[in-house]
C-alpha positions as CSV (number, residue, x, y, z in Angstrom):
1,X,-13.6,10.5,1.1
2,X,-13.8,8.6,-2.1
3,X,-15.7,6.4,-4.3
4,X,-15.2,3.4,-6.4
5,X,-14.6,5.3,-9.6
6,X,-11.6,7.6,-7.7
7,X,-9.8,4.4,-7.0
8,X,-6.9,4.4,-9.4
9,X,-3.7,5.1,-10.1
10,X,-0.4,5.0,-8.0
11,X,-1.3,4.9,-4.6
12,X,1.9,4.6,-2.3
13,X,1.9,3.0,1.6
14,X,4.6,5.0,3.1
15,X,7.1,3.8,5.8
16,X,7.4,4.9,9.1
17,X,10.4,6.8,10.1
18,X,12.2,6.0,13.7
19,X,14.6,7.6,15.6
20,X,17.6,5.2,16.5
21,X,15.9,5.1,19.8
22,X,12.7,3.8,18.4
23,X,10.6,7.1,18.5
24,X,8.7,8.4,15.5
25,X,11.2,10.9,13.3
26,X,8.3,13.4,12.5
27,X,11.2,15.4,10.8
28,X,12.0,12.7,7.8
29,X,8.5,12.1,7.4
30,X,7.6,15.6,6.9
31,X,10.4,15.8,4.4
32,X,9.4,12.3,3.0
33,X,5.7,12.6,2.6
34,X,6.2,15.9,0.8
35,X,8.6,14.5,-1.8
36,X,5.9,12.1,-2.4
37,X,2.9,14.7,-2.6
38,X,5.2,15.9,-5.2
39,X,4.3,13.2,-7.7
40,X,1.1,12.4,-9.4
41,X,0.0,9.5,-6.9
42,X,-4.2,9.1,-6.4
43,X,-3.3,7.9,-2.6
44,X,-1.1,7.7,0.3
45,X,-1.4,4.7,2.4
46,X,-0.8,4.9,6.3
47,X,-0.5,2.8,8.8
48,X,0.2,-1.0,6.2
49,X,2.4,-3.5,6.1
50,X,5.0,-0.9,4.7
51,X,4.2,1.4,7.6
52,X,4.9,-1.5,10.1
53,X,1.2,-1.1,11.3
54,X,1.9,-3.8,14.1
55,X,4.3,-1.8,16.0
56,X,3.2,1.6,15.6
57,X,0.4,2.7,18.3
58,X,-2.2,4.3,17.2
59,X,-1.5,7.7,19.2
60,X,1.7,7.6,16.4
61,X,-1.0,6.6,13.9
62,X,-2.7,9.9,14.9
63,X,0.4,11.6,14.7
64,X,1.5,10.7,11.6
65,X,-2.5,11.5,10.1
66,X,-2.2,14.6,10.8
67,X,1.1,15.4,9.8
68,X,0.0,13.7,6.5
69,X,-2.8,16.3,6.1
70,X,-1.0,19.2,7.4
71,X,1.6,18.7,4.5
72,X,-0.9,18.1,1.5
73,X,-2.9,21.3,2.7
74,X,0.7,23.1,2.3
75,X,1.6,21.7,-1.0
76,X,-2.2,22.4,-1.8
77,X,-3.0,18.7,-3.0
78,X,-5.9,17.0,-2.9
79,X,-4.4,13.1,-2.5
80,X,-6.7,10.9,-0.4
81,X,-5.4,9.7,2.7
82,X,-6.1,6.2,3.5
83,X,-5.3,4.7,7.1
84,X,-4.8,0.9,7.9
85,X,-7.3,-0.1,10.6
86,X,-7.6,-3.9,10.5
87,X,-6.6,-6.0,13.2
88,X,-7.6,-9.9,13.7
89,X,-10.3,-8.6,16.0
90,X,-13.1,-7.4,14.9
91,X,-14.2,-4.8,17.9
92,X,-10.8,-3.3,17.4
93,X,-11.1,-3.0,13.7
94,X,-14.6,-1.2,14.4
95,X,-13.1,0.8,16.7
96,X,-10.3,1.9,14.5
97,X,-11.9,2.7,11.6
98,X,-14.5,4.8,13.7
99,X,-11.2,6.6,15.0
100,X,-9.8,6.8,11.6
101,X,-13.2,8.4,9.9
102,X,-13.0,10.8,13.1
103,X,-9.5,12.0,11.9
104,X,-10.7,12.7,8.5
105,X,-9.6,9.9,6.6
106,X,-10.9,9.4,3.0
107,X,-10.8,5.5,3.1
108,X,-9.6,2.9,5.2
109,X,-7.6,-0.7,4.2
110,X,-8.4,-3.3,6.4
111,X,-7.2,-6.3,5.7
112,X,-8.1,-10.3,6.0
113,X,-8.3,-10.8,9.5
114,X,-5.3,-12.5,10.4
115,X,-3.6,-15.6,12.3
116,X,-6.8,-16.7,13.9
117,X,-8.1,-18.6,10.6
118,X,-11.2,-17.9,10.7
119,X,-13.8,-19.2,8.5
120,X,-15.0,-17.4,5.3
121,X,-18.3,-16.7,6.5
122,X,-17.0,-15.1,9.7
123,X,-14.1,-13.0,7.1
124,X,-17.6,-11.7,5.3
125,X,-19.1,-11.1,8.8
126,X,-16.2,-8.8,10.0
127,X,-16.4,-6.8,6.8
128,X,-20.3,-6.4,7.1
129,X,-19.5,-4.9,10.5
130,X,-16.6,-2.7,9.3
131,X,-18.8,-1.2,6.7
132,X,-21.3,0.1,9.2
133,X,-19.2,3.0,10.4
134,X,-19.7,4.2,6.8
135,X,-16.4,5.2,5.8
136,X,-15.2,3.9,2.6
137,X,-13.6,0.2,2.8
138,X,-10.5,-1.3,1.1
139,X,-10.5,-5.0,1.6
140,X,-7.1,-6.2,1.7
141,X,-6.1,-9.6,0.7
142,X,-2.6,-11.0,1.6
143,X,-2.9,-14.6,2.2
144,X,0.9,-15.1,2.4
145,X,0.6,-12.9,5.9
146,X,-3.1,-13.4,7.0
147,X,-2.9,-17.6,6.6
148,X,-6.0,-17.5,5.0
149,X,-6.8,-17.0,1.5
150,X,-10.2,-15.5,0.7
151,X,-12.8,-17.8,-1.7
152,X,-14.2,-16.2,-4.6
153,X,-17.5,-16.1,-3.3
154,X,-16.2,-14.6,-0.5
155,X,-14.1,-12.0,-2.4
156,X,-17.3,-11.0,-5.0
157,X,-19.3,-11.1,-1.6
158,X,-17.4,-8.6,0.2
159,X,-16.9,-6.4,-3.1
160,X,-20.2,-6.2,-2.9
161,X,-21.2,-4.6,0.6
162,X,-22.5,-1.0,0.5
163,X,-19.4,0.9,1.5
164,X,-16.6,-1.2,0.1
165,X,-15.0,0.6,-2.9
166,X,-12.3,-2.0,-4.2
167,X,-9.8,-4.7,-3.0
168,X,-6.4,-4.6,-2.8
169,X,-5.2,-7.9,-4.3
170,X,-1.9,-9.2,-3.0
171,X,-2.3,-13.0,-3.9
172,X,0.1,-14.2,-6.1
173,X,-1.4,-15.2,-9.6
174,X,-3.8,-13.9,-11.8
175,X,-7.0,-15.3,-10.9
176,X,-8.7,-13.0,-8.5
177,X,-8.1,-9.8,-10.4
178,X,-9.2,-11.4,-13.9
179,X,-12.6,-13.0,-11.9
180,X,-13.0,-9.4,-9.8
181,X,-12.5,-7.7,-13.1
182,X,-14.4,-10.1,-15.5
183,X,-17.6,-9.6,-13.2
184,X,-17.2,-5.5,-13.0
185,X,-17.3,-6.4,-9.0
186,X,-15.8,-3.0,-8.2
187,X,-11.8,-1.6,-8.1
188,X,-9.1,-4.0,-7.7
189,X,-5.6,-2.6,-6.7
190,X,-2.3,-4.6,-7.1
191,X,-0.9,-5.4,-4.2
192,X,2.0,-7.4,-5.3
193,X,4.8,-5.3,-7.2
194,X,6.0,-8.0,-9.9
195,X,2.1,-8.7,-10.8
196,X,1.8,-4.8,-11.2
197,X,1.7,-4.4,-15.0
198,X,0.6,-8.1,-15.6
199,X,-2.8,-7.1,-13.0
200,X,-3.5,-3.8,-14.8
201,X,-3.2,-5.6,-18.1
202,X,-6.0,-8.1,-16.6
203,X,-8.1,-5.1,-15.3
204,X,-6.6,-3.9,-12.5
205,X,-7.1,0.0,-12.0
206,X,-3.9,0.4,-10.0
207,X,-1.7,-0.5,-7.4
208,X,-0.3,-0.4,-3.7
209,X,3.0,-0.8,-4.4
210,X,5.7,-0.2,-2.0
211,X,8.4,-0.2,-4.2
212,X,7.0,3.1,-5.8
213,X,8.4,5.0,-2.9
214,X,10.9,5.3,-5.3
215,X,11.0,6.0,-9.1
216,X,7.4,7.1,-8.2
217,X,6.9,8.4,-11.6
218,X,8.1,5.0,-13.2
219,X,5.1,3.5,-11.8
220,X,2.7,6.2,-12.5
221,X,3.8,5.6,-16.2
222,X,3.1,2.2,-16.7
223,X,-0.6,2.6,-15.3
224,X,-1.0,5.2,-17.5
225,X,0.2,3.9,-21.1
226,X,-1.7,0.5,-19.8
227,X,-4.7,2.6,-19.1
228,X,-4.5,4.2,-22.8
229,X,-4.1,0.6,-24.2
230,X,-0.7,0.7,-24.9
231,X,0.2,-2.6,-22.8
232,X,3.7,-3.1,-24.7
233,X,5.1,0.0,-23.8
234,X,3.9,-0.1,-20.2
235,X,5.8,-3.6,-20.1
236,X,8.9,-1.8,-21.6
237,X,8.9,0.8,-18.6
238,X,8.0,-1.9,-16.7
239,X,11.1,-3.5,-17.4
240,X,13.6,-0.7,-16.1
241,X,12.1,-1.3,-12.4
242,X,11.7,-5.2,-12.0
243,X,15.1,-6.0,-11.0
244,X,14.8,-2.9,-8.0
245,X,11.5,-5.0,-7.1
246,X,13.1,-8.4,-7.1
247,X,15.7,-7.2,-4.2
248,X,13.1,-5.0,-2.7
249,X,11.3,-8.3,-1.9
250,X,14.0,-10.4,-0.9
251,X,14.6,-9.4,2.5
252,X,11.1,-8.9,5.1
253,X,9.2,-5.7,3.6
254,X,9.9,-2.9,4.6
255,X,13.1,-3.0,5.3
256,X,14.5,-2.9,1.9
257,X,12.4,0.0,0.8
258,X,13.4,2.0,4.2
259,X,17.3,1.0,3.4
260,X,16.8,2.8,0.2
261,X,15.4,6.1,1.3
262,X,17.7,6.6,4.3
263,X,20.8,5.9,1.3
264,X,19.1,8.1,-0.9
265,X,18.9,10.7,1.9
266,X,14.7,10.9,2.1
267,X,14.6,9.6,5.3
268,X,17.5,9.9,8.5
269,X,17.6,6.6,9.1
270,X,16.4,2.7,8.0
271,X,15.6,2.1,12.0
272,X,13.0,-0.4,12.3
273,X,11.5,-1.9,15.4
274,X,11.6,-5.1,16.3
275,X,11.3,-7.7,15.4
276,X,11.9,-6.2,12.5
277,X,15.5,-6.1,11.4
278,X,18.0,-3.9,8.6
279,X,18.9,-5.4,5.7
280,X,21.8,-7.7,5.6
281,X,24.9,-5.7,3.9
282,X,25.0,-8.2,0.8
283,X,21.7,-6.6,0.4
284,X,22.7,-3.0,0.8
285,X,25.3,-4.0,-1.9
286,X,22.9,-5.3,-4.6
287,X,20.9,-2.4,-3.7
288,X,23.4,0.2,-4.4
289,X,24.3,-1.3,-7.8
290,X,21.1,-1.3,-9.2
291,X,20.3,2.2,-8.0
292,X,23.0,3.4,-9.9
293,X,22.5,1.3,-12.9
294,X,18.6,2.3,-13.2
295,X,19.4,6.1,-12.2
296,X,22.1,6.1,-15.5
297,X,19.5,4.6,-17.8
298,X,16.8,6.7,-16.4
299,X,18.8,9.6,-17.1
């Protein structure tokens, strides 16, 4: 398990590779996660938005978790494994959190309940119930997907709960990270890739970034530079991948990053489960051009 002080750096939300028939592609997953584990990352996020959590069965989450743990054991790497357990039903979320704890998760990522649009009190009570399980919790604020936005009071209250070690901030703007870090409320992780450098500069301790599946070392470098007080140098490094980030979110995540990983031979296919669909041909062409340009500059 991990604590607040250990929640920093680049945490990578992993994709879930599928075979063309829709089943898990564990061979691709093992190769892909093994590649990520070679980088100086500070966490792997399973069953998140980038992992297509809405269409992944829990028995598949179990398979992916065990595969991840075996990969890290084989490579002698102690990277925290964090499992997404959040749903819009508190009972189900608690049950999944208990199951994640039994699997040996180092922490769980729990999204603000979506679709139902609960009150702020309901959201806070949801997190209170989850913390009773006893596994470290990272709250996940992403109003564009949940349909509800945490108030500052609710966010701070959740952060103060025993067992909550931080929050993934995928809200637009800098208000949440600025206020929470000003009050020293706990670890704030940037979840909006384009705001990564800006939120680090405002005190975020790291990021959970779909884009960091590729050019992982650049995202690590940005974090390390800003943490050393070299904000301008960090911005210059970050600017190298901004065009890629924009394209990776031009169509719904995780379709673009899956295409990149398949195109570069990291996974066998960019297959997604419906209702998610592969990216358009024009975006494929644009990404291919961008990758070639960044690779040339990187070398």
